[in-house]
C-alpha positions as CSV (number, residue, x, y, z in Angstrom):
1,M,103.0,104.3,93.9
2,R,100.7,104.6,96.9
3,I,102.3,104.7,100.4
4,E,99.9,104.1,103.2
5,I,100.8,105.2,106.7
6,W,98.7,103.3,109.3
7,A,99.2,105.4,112.4
8,D,97.7,107.1,115.4
9,V,98.0,110.9,115.5
10,V,98.5,110.7,119.3
11,C,101.5,108.4,118.9
12,P,104.8,110.4,119.0
13,W,106.4,107.8,116.8
14,A,103.8,108.6,114.1
15,Y,105.1,112.2,114.0
16,I,108.7,111.2,114.1
17,G,108.0,108.6,111.4
18,K,106.4,111.2,109.2
19,R,109.6,113.3,109.3
20,R,111.7,110.2,108.5
21,L,109.5,109.2,105.6
22,E,109.8,112.7,104.2
23,K,113.6,112.4,104.4
24,A,113.4,109.0,102.7
25,L,111.2,110.4,99.9
26,A,113.3,113.5,99.3
27,G,115.1,113.2,96.0
28,S,114.2,109.5,95.6
29,E,112.4,107.8,92.7
30,S,109.4,107.6,95.1
31,A,109.2,111.4,95.6
32,E,106.1,111.6,93.6
33,A,104.3,108.8,95.4
34,E,100.9,109.3,96.9
35,V,101.1,109.2,100.7
36,V,97.8,108.2,102.3
37,W,97.1,108.3,106.1
38,R,95.1,105.4,107.5
39,P,93.7,105.2,111.1
40,F,95.1,103.2,113.9
41,R,94.3,103.5,117.6
42,I,97.0,103.0,120.3
43,D,94.5,104.1,123.0
44,P,91.1,103.1,121.9
45,T,89.7,103.5,125.4
46,A,90.6,107.2,125.6
47,P,87.6,109.1,126.9
48,D,85.7,111.5,124.7
49,Q,86.4,114.2,127.3
50,A,90.2,114.6,127.4
51,T,92.1,114.1,130.6
52,P,95.3,116.1,131.6
53,I,98.2,113.9,130.8
54,E,99.8,114.5,134.2
55,E,96.8,112.9,135.9
56,V,97.1,109.9,133.5
57,W,100.8,109.3,134.3
58,R,99.9,109.0,138.0
59,D,97.7,106.0,137.3
60,P,99.6,102.8,138.4
61,L,98.0,100.8,135.5
62,V,99.2,103.4,133.0
63,D,102.7,103.4,134.6
64,T,102.9,99.6,134.2
65,A,101.8,99.7,130.6
66,L,104.3,102.4,129.7
67,R,107.1,100.4,131.4
68,A,106.2,97.5,129.2
69,C,106.5,99.7,126.1
70,A,110.1,100.6,126.9
71,P,111.8,97.9,128.9
72,G,114.6,99.1,131.0
73,L,113.4,102.7,131.1
74,T,111.0,104.5,133.5
75,P,108.1,106.3,131.7
76,A,109.8,109.6,132.6
77,E,113.1,108.4,131.1
78,N,111.4,107.2,128.0
79,R,109.6,110.6,127.5
80,I,113.0,112.3,127.7
81,R,114.3,109.8,125.1
82,V,111.4,110.4,122.7
83,S,111.7,114.2,123.2
84,R,115.4,114.0,122.2
85,I,114.6,112.0,119.1
86,A,111.8,114.4,118.2
87,A,114.2,117.3,118.5
88,E,116.7,115.5,116.3
89,E,114.0,115.3,113.6
90,G,113.3,119.0,113.9
91,L,110.1,118.7,115.8
92,G,109.5,121.4,118.4
93,P,110.7,123.8,119.8
94,T,108.6,122.4,122.7
95,W,107.5,118.8,122.8
96,G,105.0,116.8,124.7
97,A,101.3,116.0,124.7
98,A,99.3,117.8,127.4
99,W,96.1,115.7,127.1
100,R,95.0,112.1,126.9
101,A,92.6,112.7,124.1
102,S,90.5,110.4,121.8
103,S,91.9,110.5,118.3
104,H,88.8,109.2,116.6
105,D,87.5,112.5,115.4
106,A,91.0,113.6,114.3
107,H,91.1,110.4,112.1
108,R,87.7,111.4,110.7
109,L,89.1,114.8,109.8
110,L,92.1,113.2,108.1
111,H,89.8,110.8,106.1
112,L,87.5,113.7,105.1
113,A,90.5,115.8,104.0
114,R,91.6,113.1,101.6
115,E,88.0,112.6,100.4
116,H,87.5,116.3,99.7
117,G,91.0,117.5,98.8
118,G,93.2,114.5,98.0
119,A,96.4,113.1,99.7
120,G,98.2,116.5,99.7
121,L,95.5,118.1,101.9
122,Q,95.3,115.1,104.1
123,G,99.0,115.2,104.7
124,E,98.8,118.9,105.7
125,V,95.9,118.1,108.1
126,A,98.0,115.2,109.6
127,E,100.9,117.6,110.1
128,Q,98.7,120.2,111.8
129,V,96.9,117.7,114.0
130,M,100.1,116.2,115.4
131,K,101.7,119.7,115.8
132,A,98.7,120.7,117.8
133,H,98.9,117.6,120.0
134,F,102.6,117.3,120.5
135,V,104.0,120.8,120.1
136,E,101.2,123.2,121.0
137,G,99.7,121.0,123.8
138,D,96.2,121.3,122.5
139,D,93.3,118.9,123.0
140,I,92.7,117.3,119.6
141,G,89.6,115.6,120.9
142,D,87.9,119.0,121.0
143,H,86.1,120.0,117.9
144,R,87.1,123.6,118.3
145,C,90.8,122.6,118.1
146,L,90.1,120.4,115.1
147,A,88.2,123.2,113.4
148,A,91.2,125.5,113.9
149,V,93.4,122.8,112.5
150,A,91.2,122.3,109.5
151,T,91.2,126.1,108.8
152,R,95.0,126.4,109.1
153,S,95.3,123.4,106.7
154,G,93.1,125.0,104.0
155,F,90.1,122.7,104.8
156,A,87.7,125.2,106.3
157,E,84.7,123.0,105.5
158,G,86.1,120.2,107.6
159,A,84.6,121.6,110.8
160,K,81.1,121.5,109.4
161,L,81.6,118.0,108.1
162,L,82.9,116.8,111.5
163,A,79.9,118.3,113.3
164,G,77.6,116.4,110.9
165,G,79.1,113.1,111.8
166,A,80.8,112.6,108.4
167,G,83.5,110.0,108.1
168,D,82.6,108.0,111.2
169,R,81.5,104.8,109.3
170,E,84.5,105.0,107.0
171,V,87.0,105.4,109.8
172,R,85.5,102.5,111.8
173,E,85.7,100.3,108.7
174,L,89.3,101.3,108.0
175,L,90.2,100.4,111.6
176,L,88.7,96.9,110.9
177,I,90.7,96.6,107.7
178,G,93.9,97.5,109.5
179,K,93.1,94.9,112.1
180,A,92.4,92.3,109.4
181,R,95.7,93.2,107.6
182,G,97.6,92.6,110.8
183,I,98.5,96.3,111.5
184,A,99.7,96.2,115.1
185,T,102.2,99.1,115.3
186,S,102.0,102.9,114.9
187,P,103.3,103.8,112.5
188,T,103.3,101.0,109.9
189,I,104.2,101.9,106.3
190,V,102.4,99.8,103.7
191,V,103.1,99.5,100.0
192,G,100.9,97.0,98.3
193,D,101.0,93.9,100.4
194,R,104.4,94.7,102.1
195,A,104.6,96.4,105.5
196,L,107.4,98.2,107.5
197,A,106.5,98.5,111.1
198,G,107.8,101.3,113.3
199,A,109.4,104.7,112.8
200,Q,112.4,103.3,111.0
201,P,115.5,105.4,110.0
202,P,115.2,107.1,106.6
203,E,117.7,104.7,105.1
204,A,115.6,101.7,106.1
205,I,112.4,103.4,104.7
206,A,114.1,104.2,101.4
207,E,115.3,100.6,101.1
208,F,111.7,99.4,101.8
209,L,110.2,101.8,99.2
210,A,112.7,100.7,96.6
211,G,111.1,97.3,96.7
212,G,108.1,98.8,94.8
213,D,104.4,98.2,94.8
214,R,103.6,94.5,94.6
215,G,100.3,92.7,95.1
216,R,97.9,95.5,94.2
217,G,96.4,93.6,91.2
218,M,94.0,91.6,93.4
219,P,90.3,92.8,93.0
220,E,89.0,94.8,95.8
221,E,86.2,92.3,96.4
222,V,88.7,89.5,96.9
223,R,90.7,91.6,99.3
224,R,87.6,92.4,101.3
225,L,86.6,88.8,101.4
226,R,90.1,87.9,102.8
227,W,90.0,90.7,105.3
228,A,86.6,89.4,106.6
229,E,88.0,85.9,106.9
230,S,91.0,87.3,108.8
231,L,88.6,89.0,111.3
232,L,86.7,85.7,111.7
233,D,90.0,84.0,112.5
234,Q,90.7,86.7,115.0
235,R,87.3,86.0,116.6
236,D,85.8,89.3,115.5
237,P,82.6,88.1,113.8
238,L,80.8,91.5,114.0
239,G,83.8,93.2,112.4
240,A,83.8,90.5,109.6
241,L,80.1,91.1,109.0
242,T,80.8,94.9,108.7
243,L,83.3,94.2,105.9
244,L,81.0,91.7,104.3
245,R,78.0,94.0,104.1
246,P,78.8,95.6,100.8
247,L,79.7,92.2,99.3
248,L,76.4,90.8,100.5
249,E,74.6,93.7,98.8
250,E,76.4,93.4,95.5
251,Y,77.4,89.7,95.4
252,G,74.7,88.1,97.5
253,D,74.5,85.0,95.4
254,D,78.2,84.2,95.7
255,L,78.7,81.0,97.7
256,N,82.0,82.2,99.4
257,V,80.4,85.5,100.5
258,R,77.4,83.7,101.9
259,R,79.6,81.0,103.7
260,L,81.6,83.7,105.5
261,A,78.5,85.6,106.4
262,A,77.0,82.5,107.8
263,R,80.1,82.0,110.0
264,G,79.8,85.6,111.1
265,Y,76.2,85.2,112.1
266,F,76.9,81.9,113.9
267,H,79.9,83.2,115.9
268,S,78.0,86.4,116.8
269,A,75.1,84.4,118.1
270,Q,72.7,85.6,115.3
271,L,71.5,82.1,115.0
272,S,68.3,82.6,113.1
273,R,70.1,84.6,110.4
274,A,72.8,81.9,110.3
275,R,70.1,79.1,109.9
276,D,68.3,80.9,107.1
277,L,71.5,81.4,105.2
278,L,72.8,77.9,105.8
279,E,69.5,76.3,104.8
280,R,69.8,78.0,101.4
281,L,73.4,77.1,101.1
282,V,72.9,73.4,101.6
283,I,70.4,73.5,98.7
284,D,72.8,75.4,96.5
285,A,75.9,73.5,97.5
286,P,74.8,70.1,98.8
287,E,78.3,68.7,98.5
288,D,79.8,71.2,101.0
289,S,80.4,69.2,104.2
290,Y,81.4,72.3,106.2
291,T,78.1,74.0,105.4
292,R,76.3,70.9,106.6
293,L,78.3,70.9,109.8
294,M,77.6,74.6,110.4
295,L,73.9,74.1,109.8
296,G,73.8,71.1,112.2
297,R,75.6,73.1,114.9
298,T,73.4,76.1,114.4
299,L,70.2,74.0,114.8
300,Q,71.7,72.4,117.9
301,R,72.3,75.8,119.5
302,L,68.7,76.7,118.6
303,G,67.6,73.6,120.5
304,H,66.5,71.6,117.4
305,E,68.4,68.4,118.0
306,E,66.3,66.2,115.8
307,Q,66.7,68.6,112.8
308,A,70.4,68.9,113.4
309,A,71.1,65.2,113.5
310,P,70.9,64.4,109.8
311,H,73.0,67.3,108.8
312,L,75.7,66.3,111.3
313,R,75.7,62.7,110.1
314,L,76.0,63.8,106.5
315,A,78.9,66.2,107.4
316,A,80.7,63.3,109.2
317,A,80.1,60.9,106.3
318,M,81.4,63.4,103.8
319,S,84.4,64.5,105.9
320,P,85.4,62.1,108.6
321,E,87.2,64.9,110.6
322,Y,83.7,66.3,111.4
323,A,82.7,63.0,113.1
């Protein structure tokens, strides 16, 4: 069974959740499961150059956001609460991030660790990254810190791979997949198509894992198509096109792939590309009223009203809701 942890390494609950998952797995039938870390960003606007956390806490906007995360507690009270919970999970002896750091490159390192050494190495890198951030107070946005983490984890080549930009495209794509799958909390444990959000107690995690792995029989191509459609529904056409790119390369004649790509082009204002694709689609699938509608609207936006009119009339005749 594969257990995915969608989490941000700068999220304290991710580290707490890791400990609780380990307790849930200990001695259970899921003990031999493959645990895979996936990227999530709780602070996607964090600067490339880290900022001392004390400065961040003085920002009124940050204070307001932190109060919303823990209603009824001041940010300082919530930090004390989280520190106490971390200590109960054996994390320490000291606790607390010293920097507001971008976690993007740390996620790259985690991805590369699994790619080059498997889930076990990735898990060790995740442990060392979060230890550096929360216990040792290091800046995990700094490549020197990540190089030291990689070396301690037994992944010495990680520093060179990071410096060369490896893993960037893959991490960005995984972030889109997480968004498409509805991942909205760090951490979220996913098994098959089931998800458990938050750093739940070990007993709750064990109960969740006992439900087993369901829904993994779907072909990867179908999953990717559904994820792209989800991003379109979330008004992220560029993200959808990113996920569709390999499908267009391998299944460029598939009508469903082409329809979704046309929607992506239309909603990202790539109108010439949308028109070219839709004009071919109406030839290949003349009975598809939605494709007619999309072509008509695309031509309208391009300023070709006369060319758009017959397609819009046909779409309305075929499907009255398009009238």
